[in-house]
N, C-alpha and C positions, 0 to 999 in steps of 0.2 A: 509661722516657723517656715522654712526656706524647703524647697522640693531638695532631694536627695543630690538630684544630678544637679541642680546650679550649685551648690558646693562642692561636691566634684571640681565641678569647673574652675572655680576660685584658689582653691586649694590641693595640695597633696592629703592623700588619705593618714600620713601620718599626722601631719599638720592639724589633720580633722582631727583623726583622737586626742593629739595632744590639748588642744582647744577643747575639746569637754571636759576631760579630764578637770581641765582649769574651771569650766563654768560648773562642774560639778561641786567641784571644792568648794568654791567663793558662793556657792547657793548655799551648802551646808553651813559654813562657817554665818553666814548674814542673816540664816532663815531663824524665825519665829521659835522659839519653846513651845508654843502650841500650836504647831502645821497647820497656818492660816490655809483658806482654799488658795487664796493666789499662789504661795506656797509649793502647795501640792501640784496646780498645776505646772507649776517652771521645772517640776522635776519629771511629770509625766514629759513634755515635751522633750525633757533631755535623754531621756529613754528610748523615746520615739528616734532622737538622732542617732542614740547606739546601735537600733537593733538596726539601725541603717548601714552599720560600718560594715556587717559580716559580708552584707549582700555585695556591698560594692568590692569589698575586697575579693571575693571569689571572684568578682567579673572577671577582675584586673587580672586573676592568677591562671583564670580558666582562659583568658584570650591566649596565654605567654607559653600555655603547656601546650605541649605537640601530643594531642590525643591519638592521631594517629600513629602514632608508635606504640601503643598499647600493647603486651604482647597480644595473640589471635585469643586466649584462651580467657581473658577480662574480656576481650568485646564480646567474646559469646554469652560470658554472664549477664552483662550487661543487656542486651539485645533478647536475652532470653527472656528477660523479668519488664521491658519495654518496648512495645509492637515498632517495628521501623517505619509505619507510615505515621506514626505521632511524634519522632521527635524534628527537632526544629532541621534548617536547610543544611547549616552546617554539619550537625553529628550524619543527617543522612549522606551527606560526601563523603563522611568516612566512611560509614557503614557499604559504601557502593564501592569503596575502593578496599575492600578487607573480602577477598575471595570464600575465605575460611566462613564467614558466616551465613555463605550460600549452598552450602556442601550437603545440606542437612533436609530432604523435600519432606513435610510433612503430610500425614493422613487427612485427604479434605482438603488443600490448601489448594487453591485453583491458581496459583504462580508459578508453576511449574514449570512455565518456558524462563520465566524470569531466571528463578533461580538457577537452573540449570546456565544459560548464558552468566551470569554475573558470580558464577562461582570459579570462571577462569579456566584453569586448567586443574586443579584442585581432586583430589578423589572425591567420589559422591555417595552419600545414604539416601534413598528413595525410599519412599513408605506412598504406595498410590492407595486409596481408599476411601469410604465414606459411602455415602448415598449418589456422587456422582459417578458416572465412566472418565478415563480420559479422554479427551478428543482429541483427533488427529495430529494435529499440531505437537502435543504433549506426547505422543508415542513416536515422532518422529523423534523429537529430540531427543527423548529418552534412547533411541536406537543408536542417533549418531555420536550421543557421551558413553557408547556401550563400554568403551575402551576405557573409560575413567568411574566405573560403579562397581562400587566395593560389598554394598550391599543392595536388594532389593524384596522388598517384600509386598505384593501385589494383591489385593483385596477388593474382589468385582463383582460386581452384580450384572455384569454383562450375559447374555441368555447365547455366546457363543462358544465355539472352541478357542482359548486365551490364547494355545501357542502363538497365535498368529501375532503376539507382543512380542515375543525373544525369540525374533530371526535374527540376532546379531551376535556380533562376536562379543564376550566377555572374559577376557585375560584374567580381568584382577579381582573379579566375584569369589566371592569365598561364602557370602549369605545368604539364599534365597530361596523365599518364600511365596507359595504360590493357591490362593484361595475363593474358592468361586460362592457367591452367596444365591444364587440363581439354581434353580436345577435344571438342568437338561438330560435329555435323555442319553445312556452311555453309548459311548461310538466309540468303541477300542480300533482304533484304527492299527493294520498291518503292514510295515511298520511303525511303530507310532511315530511322533512329531519329534525332530533332533533339535532340542531346545539348544540358542545360542549357537548355533552352529556347530554344536559340540565344541565347542570353543570354551571350556570351563575350569583350566587345570590346577586352578587355586578353590574350588567349590570346596567347602569344608561341612556345609550344614544347607541339605534339600530338604525341604518342605512342603508336600503337595495335598491340597485338601480339597474334596468336593470336584477333585477335575476327570473329565472323562476320557485318559487318556493315560496310557503310560510311558515315558520317553524311551526312545531309541537307542541303538547301540550307536555309538562313535562322539559321547555325550563331548568327553576331553578331544574328540581330534583322531583321526590316524592315522596324521603324519608324525606322531611320537615314536619313534626309535631309541632314544637313549636310554638305557634300561635302568637307570638312575630317575628318570622323570616319571611322575607319578602319573594314572591315567584316573580318570572318574569315569567308566565305561558305563554307562544301566542298558546293558543288554538288553534284545527285545524278547520278552515273556514269551513264556510258550514255544519259543522256537525250536523245532525240535529235529534241524537238521544237525548230524554229528560234529560235521564241521564249524558250526557256529557256535552248538554248545563247548566242543574244545576252544576257541577263543575265546567266549564269556568269563569259561572258568579260571584262567590265566591272567586276565587283567588284575591290576591291584586296586586299592581301595583306599590306601595309609591316610588320606586328607580324609576323606570321606567318612565321620565318626557318627550320623543322626539323618535316618530316612524316616520321614511319617508318611502314610501311605492313608487317606480319608477325608471324609467318611464315607464319599461319592464308593468309592473301590471295594474301601472294608463293608460296606452293604453288601456289593455283591457277592462278597465273600463269604460274609455272615450268610445268607441266602444260603448260600450251594449253587451259585448261579456256576453255568457250563465253564464258564472262563476262570474261576478261582487257580486252576493250574497257573495260572500267569502267575496270580500269586508267590504258589507253591515253588515256582522255577525261579521266581526273584528272588525270594527267601533262600534258596538252596544255593542259588548263585552269589551272597553276600556272607555264606554261615562263616566261613572263615576270618574275615575284615572287618565286619560291621557291629559295634558295640551293643545297638539296640534298634530295633524298630517297632513302631507302634504302627495299627489300627484305628485310630481316634473315632472317637465318638459311636461307637456301637455297644450293644448293651452285652455280648458274651465275649467275644475277640476282641481283645483290648492292647492287649502287649505281647510281643513277639522279642525274646532276649537270645543275641546268639555272641560266643565268646567269653561265655563265666563257668564260672566250675559249679556253681550250683544256682535254683531258680528258673525254671524252666517255666513258661506258658500256654504256648501252642506244639506242636511238636512236627515243626514245618522244616527241616534241615536232615540233608542224609547226614551229615557226620559231625556229631560232637567231641574229639578226640579229648578236651579235659574236663569234662562233665563228670561231677565225681558225686551230685546229690541232684537227683533228679524228685520234684514233686508233680502229682496225680493229686488231681483235685473230681472227685464222684465220679471214677472211671472202676469198672470190673477189674480185679486183680489179671484176669486173663488178656485185658486190653493192653493195661502197664507190660506185663511181661512181654507181649510182641511187638509193642514199640521200642523197648529199651533192645530187644534182641534182632530188630532191622536191619536190611542191609544184605549184601550177598553173600554167594557162596564159600569165600573166602572174608569175610571184611563182618563186622558190627560195626553200629554208629555209632556206639559213647564203650568203647572196651574199657577205659578205666572208671567204669560207675561201682560207687562203694556203699551207697545208702539208696534205697527208696522209699521214701515216704507215699503211701495211699492214704488220702482224709477225705474222707466221705460225712459228709454235712445230716444225711437225711438217716432215717429208719435205718437203725444198725438190720433187721431184718432185710433190709432190702440191699446188702451188703452182698455181694456172688465173689465169693472167695477162693472158689474152683476155678482151677485150668485144666486147658484140655492137653493131651497128652503130645503132642507132636508141637506145642507150643511150648511148657514146661522142658522137653530133651533139646528144642533151639538154647531154651534160655541157660538149660544146662552148662552147653558147652562151650559160649560163649562166658560166660560168669560164674565163677568161681569162691567169690570172696564176698557178697553183698548180704549189707543187713534189711531188712526189711522190716518199716513202721507205718504201722496199722491206727488211724487215729479215730476218735471217731466222739460224736458226744459225749461229754459226760453221764448222761439221763441214758444212754444208751447200754450205760457197762454192764448191766447184765444182759444185753439181745443178744450181744455178739458174740459168734462162733470162732473157733479156731478153726487155723489153716488143716488142711489133712496133713497126715505126716511125709505122703510125697513132697508136696507141695515143700513142708517145710527144710526136707534136707537136703532143697536145693540154694538154702541159704545160711550164710557163716550165724545168723540168729535172726528171731522172729518175735520181735515187741510189738506190746500190745499200749497204746497212749490216749488220755481223754482230757477234751478241751472243754474249756466253760466258755470259750467265745470262739467262734470259727477264725481263724487265720486270716487275716488280708493284706493285702500292700503297707498296710498302717500297723501292723502286730504281725511282722514275719516270725519271731519267736527261733527255730532251731534255726530257717532258711532265711539270710538274713541279707541277702544280696538280690535286690529287685522279683519279686515274683506277684502273681495274682490270683485269684480261681480259675477254676476252667468251668466251662458248660458242661450240662450234666452226661449231651451228648456226646458223640464221637465221629468224626469225618475221616478216619483213620483208614 
């Protein structure tokens, strides 16, 4: 049997197909009825020739198809499943001429320099991670391309301060994650480093994990004067200067919707480190604009929420003007009333409070419902129509004691409820918006 290439040289594909069909028809008409061995061999040869026709047709069609004009989405789908080094020279040239294929640098990929160079002027999504540290050439290349970076996720095993890698302007940056897998002694610089030279006006998501610093003031630059421009200003935490405090509380965080701190800083916070005031100041600074703040990977202080009508975790903010329902877990009633009545002489932290839920997971005999006279007087001054709900395990139904008459007189009503399963994030029952249990000790 002739090779397909030899047949293609002598006849066109259409003539070849016509010839094969005629050959098959003649073979079937002239073949013996008992299907001899010779007849079957002839059919196998024809079948092999037919099998070669689609291959030749596809080769001709591919040669005339402008593959480089395929939409970038199709090209990305192709090279997502086919590694670029494994394709032929023709498809390699097509890949190299499509900058959109080189806009995302995946974790552990050592071809970062090539990716950034081949991306031309496209926006970049960069993921630095894995078991290797980026070399100087890659970090310099990222710095030079800072004006094109939309997402930057940096996971490092370096035992140095990671802020040295982010001393460039990032005017298009929207998502930034920084996490260290190497333990280094905490070194809270004052002021902290100004990431991206303070120029990240479009930042929406900031995640800092296991880092040993808090970003300083000037995150979005101090040159912004337009009242409609958005500033993402991470003011220097813990600074007690009245001027700085006033400046910090007037900044806008309209685009920043999530701030994650931890676990290194969270561990210091959980251990009541002397610098825990830094985090309290940070929480207070963002209480009116931040929708959620998480201290991750710690056993106790897990979640703090701001700007919600219910479901608080840590009482770290000065003011909760929209708070309607406050949930406290494993706290004495006196501490709860003192918390919701905190504030200055002429104001209170949560003036619109309507419901207090006190959940107790331990033996009811340990629940203290007595309240000091001065705490009760301040609570009565600021809160007139609050409902108190005390919840204990159903097995402790007969062990719980009622509040005293003077305490009950301060509330619109007092209810006692019993649960079979301790309410958690997964079983929020009454409080349906993101809350978690609080540790038994208090740092208030």
